[in-house]
N, C-alpha and C positions, 0 to 999 in steps of 0.2 A: 095654742094661745098662752102668752106668757103676761103675768100682770106683776109689774114692778112699781116699788112705792118711792118716788123721787120728790123730797122736799113735801111730804105729807100729801103728795099727789099721785094718785094711782095712775100708771101709764100701761096700757095694753100692746103688746109687741107680737107680731105675726111672724113666725119662723121663716116661710117661704119669701115674705118680704125682706128680711135680713138677708137671707142667702143671695137673694136676687142683687141687692146692694152689693155685697162683697165681690160677686162674679163681676158686676159692672166695673167696680173699682179696679179690679184686677185686670179686666181687659183693657181700661184706660191707661194703666200705667204699664202695661206690656205695649201697647200701641205708641205710647210715649218713649218707650224705651227703643222701641225697633227703629221709630222715627229718627232717635237721636243717633243711634249706632250707624243707621245707613244713610246718614246727611253729610259725612265727611270721609276723606280718604287722603292716604299719603302716596306721594310720587318719590321713589328714591332718586339719588343724585345722577345714576345712569339711565334713568326711564324717562319715556314721556307717557303721560296718561290720555287714552282716547276715550272720550265721554260719548256714549251712546244713549240716546232718549228715545225710548220704546223700540230699540233696536236699530235707530238710525242715527248716522254720524252727527254730532253735535258740535264738538270742538276739542281741540287738542292742548293739554295743560303741560306746563313746565314742572319741574322737580319741586316739591314742596307740598305743605298742607292745604287742601281744597275742599271746598263744600260742593254739594249736589243735592239734587232733588230726592227726598227720601223715599222708602218704600218701594226700593227697586224700580222706580221710574227712570232714574238715570244709572247706567251700568258703566263701568270703568275697565277698559283692557289696557293693561300694562305693557309696554313695549321697550326692551333694552336697546337705546339707540347708541350707545356708547361702548357696547361690549362686541369685540371682534369675534365673529364666530366662523366655523369653517366646515367644508364638507369633503369628505375622502372618497376618493374613487379607486376601487381596485385593491382596497385594504381598510382596516378599520381598526381605531384606538379604542381598547377596552375602557370602560367606566366614564365615558362622556355622558354629559347631561342634555344633549341636543339629541333627539330622536332622529333627526335627519342627517346628522353628521356622516353616516356611512350606511351603505345597504346591507342586506342581510348576508350572512357568511354564504349562503348558496348563490347569491347573485355576485359575489366578487370577482370570480373567476372569469365569468361570462363579461362582466362590466370592463374588464381590462383588456380583452382580446380585441385587436383593432387590425384592419387590412391597410397597409401602404400604398403610395400610388404605383409602385413598382410590383403590385400583386403579391407582396410579400407579408407575413403575419408578424405581428409585435405584441407584447404586453406592456402595456402602458399603465402606471400608476401615478396620479396627480391629485392635488389639494387646491381647493377654490376657499380663499379667505375673503369674508365680505361683512358689511354692516347695514342695519336698518337706517336708511336717511330718512324716509318719509313715512311714519307711521300709518297713516290714512290709506296711502297706496298699498303699502304692505298688507293690510288688514282686510281691504275691501275689493281691490282692483282683479285680484286672481284669488282662485279658491284655496290654494295652498300654496304660499310664495316659496317656502323653503323645498316642498317637492318639486314645483316648476323648474327652480333654479338648478335642481338636480338634472332635470330631462335636458333642459337648456345647456348646460355645461357639458355634458356627455355628448349631445348632438354637436356641439362646436368643436370639441376635441376630435371627434371621429371625423368631421370635415377637414379640420387642419392637418392630422396625420394623414388623412387620405391624399393630401396634395404634395406629399414628399415621399422619397426614398427610404428605405428601411436603415440606410446608412445615416441619412440626416437625422431620422427619428432617434436612433439610438446613439449618435455620437455627436457630429458637430451641429446639428440643427436645434439643439434642445432650447437654448435662449429666444431663438427666432419664434419657435413654436409657442413658448409660454407668452412672448409679447404680442402674437396674433391672436393667440386664443383670449388674452384679457381684453383686447380691443373689441372682438367680435361678441365676446359674452357680454361685456357692458352695453354694447350696442342693442344687443337682444334684450337686455333686462330693460333698458330705456324704452325700447319700442312697445314692450307689455306693460310699461309703467308699473312695476312692482315695488318701487320705493326702496330698491336695494343698491348700494353702492360697492363695486367689486374693488378690493384692496389688492389683491394678488393673485394669479394662477400659477402655481409651481409644479413642474414635473418632480417626481419622486424616482422610483425606479422605473427604467425603461430597459427591457430586456427581450430577446428574441425568444421563439417557442421553445418550450423545454426539450424537443428533441434536437435542435440545433444549438443549444445554448453552449455546451462545452467546446464544439467547434468554432462557435463565434468568439468565445473567450480566448482561444489559441491565437484566432486571427487578431484580436485586439492586443494581445501581449507582442505578438511580432511588430505590429504597428508602432508600439510603445517601444520596443527595442530599436526598430529603424529611427523613430525621432530621437531617441537618446543619442545614438551614434551621429545623426546628422548635428545634433545640437553640440556634441563635443568636438566635432570636426569644425563646426563654425566658430567654437570657441578658440581652437587654436588657430584657424584663419584670424580671427579679429585680434589675436594676441600677436601673430608674426607680421602679418602685412602692415599694420601701423608702425611697427618698430622698423621694418625694412624702409617703408617710406620716410621715415624720420631721418634714418641714417642717409638715405638718398638725398634729401632735402639739405641736411647738413653737409654732405660733401659737395653738393652744388653751390651752397652759400659759401664755402672755403674756396672752392675754384673761383667763384665770381669776385670774391674778396682779393685773391691773388691777383687775378686779371686786373682789378681795378688797380691794385699797387703797382703793378708793372707798368700800365699805361701812365698812371701819374708820374713814375720814375722817370719813364721816357719823355713824357712831356716836359718834365722839370730840367732833364739832361739837354733836351733840344733847346728850351728857353735859355738855360745857362750858356750852352755853345754858342747861340745867337747873340747874347749879350756879351760874352768874350770876343766873337768875331767883331762886333761892332767896335768894341774897345781897341782891338788890335787894328782895325783899319784906322781908327783915329791916332794912335800913338803905337805903332807897331814896335820901336825899340823898348819902351816902357813895359808894353803888355809882354813882350818876348821875355825880359828880365823877369817880371813878376811871376810868369809862368814857369819859369826855370826854377825860381826860389821856392814856390809854392811846391813843385814836384819834388825837390830835394829836401824839403822840410817833412814829406810824407814817406820819403824813401829811406833817407838816413837812420831815422830811428829803428828800423828794420834789420839793420846790419850790426852783427855783434862786434866787430872790431872795425876801427876806421883809422886809416893813416893818411894824414893829409901833408904833403910835401912842397917844399917850396922849389920853384923850377930851376933856381940856381944851386940847390944844394948838391953837394959833391959826394960827400961821405954817408951811405945811406947805412950801411949794416951796423955800426955803433949806435945808430938811434933807434933800430928795431929791438925791442924787448919783447921777444917772441914768447917769453914765458908769462907776460903780463897782458892783462886786457885793458882796455881804454884807448884813449886818443892821444897820440903823439904829435907833437908839432916842432 
């Protein structure tokens, strides 16, 4: 018992009572602090917050600052909806943050071994890229969506590879395998309502078994050399043939032009002859003289020396200046 003089008045304090009051005040302060700290949360820009009330789905919140019921009545699961994630099959990238990105080292070799439709073996490595589109379905419709996706992807890939020959799987059929695997995997994910959207299925390394890999590579090299030779031959063909065709077309065009020219000249000559004949029939003497004069006009300039004599001339030799050119009259 403690006795204190306050303003001339003595007050007696009981230590157990003081201690109880301090404890009660501390409990109240802690209670209030816990309530404040557990009554709000922040959702980042690339996340959605799934609110659970007593473990049951309540709502999905967008990015930002939000309030919830305190004292862990509401619990928030944050799901990265904008981040593109991937799963690797048959190989693994070290240092990733996704525990489901690749299987253990001991399972990788077994994971990549597949049997093709013609009962041959192949080693297939591939990658699945995906996003979480519906957080509620992703969290609650399946026990572990990422693990389920791994099993679904492996099942689909084995089915698609099993429908094709080993040559299609390793060489010419890669793009078709990727497209078909993408469609089937997205259909299976939608059927399970996993809340996942598949972005891409991509084949990485596709190889034959180790025992025959060297022989297969030699065959591929031979195929590539053959393809190169065919491409070179096609290049020469494409270079020579168009040139020959162009020259042939040019020769044909020249011939056709010459033929058209000759036909037109013949038709012109025929037309001129008919006109001349008609003029001759109408005036024979005049036409005959005109034709004579026109002919002489064309012929005379072609002669080097011309001697024109009078019919009555008697002495010819004195008039012939044989050492000079020109015309003498």
